[in-house]
C-alpha positions as CSV (number, residue, x, y, z in Angstrom):
1,M,151.8,3.6,52.2
2,S,150.5,7.0,52.8
3,K,148.5,8.8,50.2
4,Q,147.4,12.4,49.9
5,L,143.9,12.4,48.6
6,H,142.5,15.2,46.4
7,I,140.4,17.8,48.1
8,F,137.5,19.1,46.1
9,P,136.8,22.8,46.4
10,D,133.1,22.3,45.9
11,L,132.1,19.9,48.7
12,Q,128.5,19.5,47.6
13,A,129.7,18.5,44.1
14,A,132.1,15.9,45.5
15,L,129.4,13.4,46.3
16,P,126.5,13.3,43.8
17,E,124.2,11.8,46.5
18,A,124.7,14.9,48.6
19,Q,122.6,16.8,46.1
20,D,119.6,14.5,46.6
21,P,117.0,15.3,49.2
22,P,117.9,13.6,52.5
23,E,114.9,11.3,52.5
24,Q,116.0,9.9,49.1
25,R,119.5,8.9,50.4
26,P,119.9,5.3,51.6
27,R,120.0,4.9,55.4
28,G,122.6,2.7,57.0
29,V,126.4,2.4,57.6
30,Y,128.6,3.8,54.9
31,P,131.1,1.3,53.4
32,F,134.8,1.5,52.5
33,Q,134.4,3.4,49.1
34,K,132.1,6.1,50.6
35,I,134.7,6.7,53.4
36,E,137.3,7.2,50.6
37,E,134.9,9.7,49.0
38,F,134.4,11.5,52.3
39,I,138.2,11.9,52.6
40,A,138.6,12.9,48.9
41,S,135.9,15.5,49.2
42,G,137.4,17.1,52.3
43,W,134.4,16.2,54.5
44,I,136.9,14.4,56.8
45,R,140.4,16.0,57.2
46,A,143.6,15.1,59.0
47,S,146.7,16.9,60.1
48,L,148.8,14.3,58.2
49,P,148.0,12.4,55.0
50,F,145.6,9.5,55.4
51,E,147.0,6.0,55.2
52,D,145.4,3.2,53.1
53,V,145.3,0.9,56.2
54,Q,143.1,3.3,58.0
55,I,140.1,2.7,55.8
56,Q,138.4,-0.5,56.9
57,P,135.4,-2.2,55.2
58,A,132.9,0.0,57.2
59,S,134.9,2.2,59.4
60,L,137.9,4.6,59.6
61,D,140.7,4.1,62.0
62,L,141.6,7.2,64.0
63,R,145.2,8.1,64.8
64,L,146.6,9.6,68.0
65,G,148.0,13.1,67.6
66,P,151.4,14.3,68.9
67,V,150.4,15.2,72.4
68,A,148.4,13.7,75.3
69,Y,146.9,15.4,78.4
70,H,147.0,13.6,81.7
71,V,143.7,14.7,83.4
72,R,142.3,14.3,86.9
73,A,139.1,12.5,85.8
74,S,137.0,11.4,82.9
75,F,134.4,13.9,81.7
76,L,131.9,14.8,79.1
77,P,132.2,18.4,77.8
78,R,128.5,19.1,77.6
79,E,128.5,22.9,77.5
80,S,132.1,23.5,76.7
81,T,134.9,22.5,74.4
82,V,137.2,19.6,75.2
83,E,140.2,21.9,75.3
84,A,138.4,24.1,78.0
85,K,137.8,21.0,80.1
86,V,141.4,19.9,79.7
87,R,142.6,23.3,80.9
88,D,140.4,22.9,84.0
89,L,141.3,19.2,84.8
90,G,144.7,18.8,83.2
91,M,147.7,17.9,85.3
92,A,150.5,17.3,82.6
93,E,151.1,17.5,78.9
94,I,152.9,14.5,77.4
95,D,154.8,14.4,74.1
96,L,153.9,11.4,72.0
97,R,156.1,12.0,69.0
98,N,158.8,9.6,70.1
99,G,156.6,7.5,72.3
100,A,155.5,7.9,75.9
101,V,154.3,5.7,78.8
102,L,150.6,5.9,79.8
103,A,150.3,4.6,83.4
104,R,147.7,2.1,84.5
105,G,144.6,3.7,86.1
106,S,145.3,7.2,84.8
107,V,143.1,9.1,82.5
108,Y,144.4,10.8,79.3
109,V,142.8,12.9,76.7
110,I,144.5,12.8,73.3
111,P,143.5,15.0,70.3
112,L,143.2,12.9,67.2
113,M,144.8,13.6,63.8
114,E,141.4,13.3,62.1
115,E,138.8,16.1,62.1
116,W,135.1,16.0,61.3
117,W,134.8,18.8,58.9
118,V,131.6,19.5,56.9
119,L,129.6,16.3,56.6
120,P,125.9,16.7,55.8
121,D,123.5,17.1,58.7
122,D,122.0,13.6,58.3
123,I,125.3,11.9,58.8
124,S,126.5,11.0,62.3
125,G,129.4,9.0,63.7
126,K,129.6,6.0,66.0
127,A,133.0,4.9,67.5
128,N,134.4,1.9,69.2
129,P,137.9,0.7,70.3
130,K,139.8,-1.5,67.9
131,S,140.1,-5.2,68.8
132,T,143.7,-5.0,70.0
133,T,142.8,-2.0,72.2
134,G,140.0,-3.9,73.9
135,R,142.1,-7.1,74.4
136,L,144.7,-5.1,76.3
137,D,142.0,-3.5,78.5
138,I,142.7,-0.1,77.3
139,F,139.5,1.8,77.9
140,T,139.2,4.1,74.9
141,R,136.2,6.4,74.1
142,L,135.6,9.1,71.5
143,I,134.8,12.6,72.8
144,T,133.6,15.7,70.9
145,D,133.3,19.3,71.8
146,Y,130.0,20.0,73.6
147,G,129.4,16.2,73.6
148,T,126.7,14.8,75.9
149,E,127.6,11.1,75.3
150,F,130.7,9.1,74.6
151,E,131.4,7.4,71.3
152,R,129.1,9.6,69.2
153,V,129.5,12.4,66.7
154,P,126.2,14.1,66.5
155,P,124.6,15.2,63.2
156,G,125.6,18.7,62.4
157,Y,129.0,18.5,64.1
158,R,131.4,20.3,61.8
159,G,134.7,22.1,61.6
160,Q,135.8,20.6,64.9
161,K,138.3,18.2,66.3
162,L,137.9,14.7,67.6
163,Y,139.5,13.4,70.8
164,A,140.1,10.0,72.5
165,E,139.9,9.4,76.2
166,V,142.4,6.7,77.0
167,V,142.5,4.8,80.3
168,P,144.9,1.8,80.6
169,R,143.0,-0.4,83.1
170,T,145.2,-3.5,83.5
171,F,148.6,-2.8,81.9
172,T,150.9,0.2,81.7
173,V,151.4,0.8,78.0
174,S,153.7,2.7,75.7
175,V,152.0,4.6,72.8
176,R,153.2,7.1,70.2
177,E,151.8,9.5,67.7
178,G,150.0,7.9,64.8
179,M,148.8,4.8,66.6
180,R,145.3,3.6,65.9
181,L,143.3,2.8,69.1
182,N,139.8,3.4,68.0
183,Q,137.6,3.5,64.9
184,L,134.7,5.5,63.6
185,R,131.6,4.4,61.6
186,F,129.7,6.9,59.5
187,V,125.9,6.4,59.7
188,K,123.3,7.9,57.4
189,G,120.1,8.8,59.2
190,S,118.7,6.5,61.9
191,P,118.8,3.1,60.4
192,P,116.6,0.5,62.2
193,A,118.5,-2.3,63.9
194,L,117.7,-5.6,62.3
195,R,116.2,-7.9,65.0
196,K,115.2,-11.6,65.0
197,S,111.6,-10.5,65.0
198,T,112.1,-8.8,61.6
199,S,111.6,-10.8,58.4
200,E,114.8,-9.5,56.8
201,L,117.1,-10.7,59.5
202,G,115.3,-14.1,59.7
203,D,115.5,-14.4,55.9
204,V,119.2,-13.6,55.9
205,H,120.0,-16.1,58.7
206,E,118.0,-18.8,56.8
207,A,119.8,-18.1,53.5
208,E,123.3,-17.8,54.9
209,P,123.6,-18.2,58.7
210,L,124.8,-15.2,60.7
211,A,125.9,-17.5,63.6
212,Y,126.7,-21.1,64.0
213,A,126.5,-23.5,67.0
214,P,129.6,-25.4,68.1
215,D,128.6,-28.4,65.9
216,D,128.6,-26.0,62.8
217,S,124.8,-26.1,62.5
218,P,123.1,-22.7,62.2
219,A,122.5,-21.2,65.6
220,E,119.0,-20.9,66.8
221,S,119.4,-17.2,67.2
222,P,121.7,-15.0,65.1
223,E,121.8,-12.4,67.9
224,E,122.5,-14.1,71.2
225,I,126.1,-14.7,72.2
226,S,127.1,-17.0,75.1
227,I,130.3,-17.9,76.9
228,D,132.2,-21.1,76.2
229,L,133.8,-22.3,79.5
230,A,133.6,-26.0,78.7
231,G,136.0,-25.8,75.7
232,S,133.8,-26.8,72.8
233,S,136.7,-27.0,70.5
234,G,138.6,-29.5,72.7
235,S,141.1,-26.8,73.8
236,S,142.9,-27.1,77.2
237,V,142.5,-23.4,77.7
238,V,139.2,-21.5,77.5
239,G,140.3,-18.1,78.7
240,Y,142.9,-15.9,80.3
241,K,143.0,-13.8,83.4
242,A,145.4,-10.9,83.4
243,K,148.2,-10.9,86.0
244,R,148.5,-7.9,88.3
245,N,151.6,-5.8,88.2
246,A,152.7,-7.1,84.8
247,P,155.5,-5.5,82.8
248,L,155.1,-2.5,80.4
249,I,153.6,-3.3,77.0
250,D,154.8,-1.3,74.0
251,L,151.9,-1.3,71.5
252,A,154.3,-1.0,68.6
253,K,155.8,-4.5,69.2
254,V,153.9,-7.3,67.5
255,N,154.3,-11.0,68.2
256,F,156.8,-10.0,70.9
257,Y,155.8,-10.6,74.5
258,D,155.6,-14.0,76.3
259,P,152.0,-14.5,77.4
260,D,153.1,-16.3,80.5
261,E,154.4,-13.0,81.9
262,F,151.0,-11.3,81.6
263,W,148.3,-13.9,81.7
264,E,147.0,-16.9,83.7
265,P,145.4,-19.6,81.5
266,I,141.9,-20.7,82.5
267,P,141.2,-24.5,82.0
268,P,137.8,-25.8,80.9
269,C,135.3,-25.5,83.7
270,K,131.6,-25.2,84.4
271,R,131.9,-21.8,86.0
272,I,134.3,-19.1,87.1
273,I,134.0,-16.3,89.6
274,L,134.9,-12.9,88.1
275,D,136.8,-10.7,90.5
276,P,136.0,-7.0,90.0
277,D,139.7,-6.1,90.2
278,D,140.6,-8.5,87.4
279,F,140.3,-8.6,83.6
280,Y,139.5,-11.7,81.6
281,I,139.7,-12.8,77.9
282,L,137.1,-15.3,77.1
283,V,135.5,-16.7,73.9
284,S,132.0,-17.1,72.6
285,K,130.3,-20.5,72.2
286,E,128.8,-19.3,68.9
287,K,130.7,-18.5,65.7
288,V,129.8,-15.3,63.9
289,S,129.5,-14.7,60.1
290,V,128.7,-11.2,58.9
291,P,127.6,-11.0,55.2
292,P,129.2,-8.2,53.1
293,R,126.0,-6.1,53.0
294,Y,125.8,-5.8,56.8
295,A,127.7,-4.6,59.8
296,A,127.2,-5.7,63.3
297,E,127.9,-4.5,66.8
298,M,128.1,-6.3,70.1
299,V,126.1,-4.8,72.9
300,A,125.4,-6.0,76.5
301,Y,122.8,-8.7,76.5
302,D,120.8,-7.2,79.4
303,P,122.3,-5.2,82.3
304,S,119.7,-6.8,84.7
305,V,121.2,-10.3,84.3
306,G,124.6,-9.3,85.8
307,E,126.9,-6.4,86.4
308,I,129.5,-7.2,83.9
309,R,131.0,-5.5,80.9
310,I,131.8,-7.6,77.8
311,H,133.4,-6.8,74.5
312,Y,134.9,-3.3,74.8
313,A,135.6,-3.5,71.0
314,G,132.1,-4.1,69.7
315,F,132.4,-3.6,65.9
316,F,132.1,-6.6,63.5
317,D,133.0,-5.5,60.0
318,P,131.2,-6.8,56.9
319,G,132.9,-10.1,56.0
320,F,133.9,-11.0,59.5
321,G,133.9,-14.8,59.7
322,Y,132.3,-15.0,56.2
323,G,133.3,-17.0,53.2
324,L,135.8,-19.2,55.0
325,G,135.0,-22.4,52.9
326,P,134.5,-25.4,55.2
327,V,135.0,-23.3,58.3
328,K,131.7,-22.0,59.7
329,G,132.2,-18.5,61.1
330,T,134.6,-17.0,63.6
331,H,134.4,-17.0,67.4
332,A,134.0,-13.7,69.1
333,V,136.7,-13.0,71.6
334,L,135.2,-11.2,74.6
335,E,136.9,-8.8,77.0
336,V,135.2,-9.3,80.4
337,R,135.2,-7.3,83.6
338,S,132.9,-7.5,86.6
339,H,131.5,-4.3,88.1
340,E,131.8,-3.7,91.9
341,V,131.2,-7.2,93.2
342,P,132.4,-10.8,92.4
343,F,130.2,-12.4,89.8
344,V,129.6,-16.0,88.9
345,M,129.7,-16.8,85.2
346,E,128.7,-20.2,83.9
347,D,129.2,-22.1,80.7
348,R,126.6,-21.1,78.0
349,Q,125.6,-18.0,79.9
350,L,124.2,-15.3,77.6
351,V,126.4,-12.3,77.8
352,G,126.0,-10.3,74.6
353,R,123.7,-9.5,71.7
354,L,124.7,-8.7,68.1
355,V,122.9,-5.8,66.5
356,Y,123.0,-5.8,62.7
357,E,122.7,-2.8,60.4
358,R,122.5,-2.5,56.7
359,L,125.3,-0.9,54.7
360,T,124.2,1.9,52.3
361,E,125.7,-0.2,49.5
362,A,127.9,-3.3,49.1
363,P,131.5,-2.6,50.2
364,R,134.4,-2.9,47.8
365,K,136.5,-4.3,50.6
366,I,135.5,-6.8,53.3
367,Y,137.1,-8.1,56.4
368,G,139.7,-10.8,56.0
369,S,143.3,-11.9,55.7
370,G,143.5,-10.4,52.3
371,I,143.4,-6.8,53.7
372,G,145.6,-7.7,56.7
373,S,142.8,-8.3,59.3
374,S,144.3,-9.8,62.4
375,Y,141.5,-12.0,63.8
376,Q,139.6,-13.4,60.9
377,S,139.9,-17.1,61.7
378,Q,140.5,-16.7,65.4
379,G,139.6,-19.0,68.3
380,L,140.6,-17.8,71.7
381,S,143.4,-15.4,71.1
382,L,145.2,-12.6,72.8
383,S,146.2,-9.3,71.2
384,K,148.8,-9.2,68.4
385,Q,151.5,-8.0,70.8
386,F,151.8,-11.5,72.3
387,R,153.6,-14.5,70.8
388,R,151.4,-17.3,69.5
389,K,152.1,-20.6,71.2
């Protein structure tokens, strides 16, 4: 259900913590209830009322606006607005109000409904595609006016729009106004990433493991993520390779498409050769468990160990894989593509690293089936548009 939140006329009075000196405010990622306050205060605005489902445990889902611009190439605005770049590079304007087709391999810029209005100068934003977006190989990145990097809202950005660059890489897709392809975290200050070398992360992992090995014992490292090609769970399928020239996918249809029309299953093996023209869905050997006071993000393990991209959708919300009773954590599903040349990937190969950050306070909502999360107890799984077998 949609809800229209109250807009406070005095933005500084809306959040008591905003009156404290910046150095006294907690550093870290803001949780669910603070995002609600940002909306209620008018610090974040939207062209249509916010919906309850947009506010995640530590992020805000962003919605596509009513129009998309087909442009000649991807870009960073740098010394101009996004609109000025679109006027220079645009080829067509597309109406999304009743749905429209975005062609594979084409670049689109879509103004979002949400706007970054007047957040304090020590709050920045960090964006990522949503899980379903990544599993469909829809390359989606946030852009801001005068932005010098993707996926970031710099401190001091105010009174300006947000945009999504959308590039369907494997499938031609149908989208419409209001769909949520990416999400935004709000970050106070420059919180240090928690690493294995820090006593805090080690203490947390010892008290309640952040990652588990296939035998459900605590993983040696809570940070390192490797690929499972052998099929640790006894499955006859360890991954999927996308078929070329597959049919159109309408993102509004859930549990609808036959996977066999779109994907080739990969049986257990010691290694696979990634073709740079193909897209793969694979799964981690480890299982992840993120406690409620933390958020995590998957980043490339080390670009020097291979020219591959993994996990387009890198956010792990507080509560992901946590508190599942006898089940120890949840596997990370990885979206994998090789760059430029064929690349050999072997079982147990390290491919990613989890970076943990503290929340500014405990969230009032955590990831899980109780809030409609789609992938809480997942093994290897495709996006929600495909029928489960």
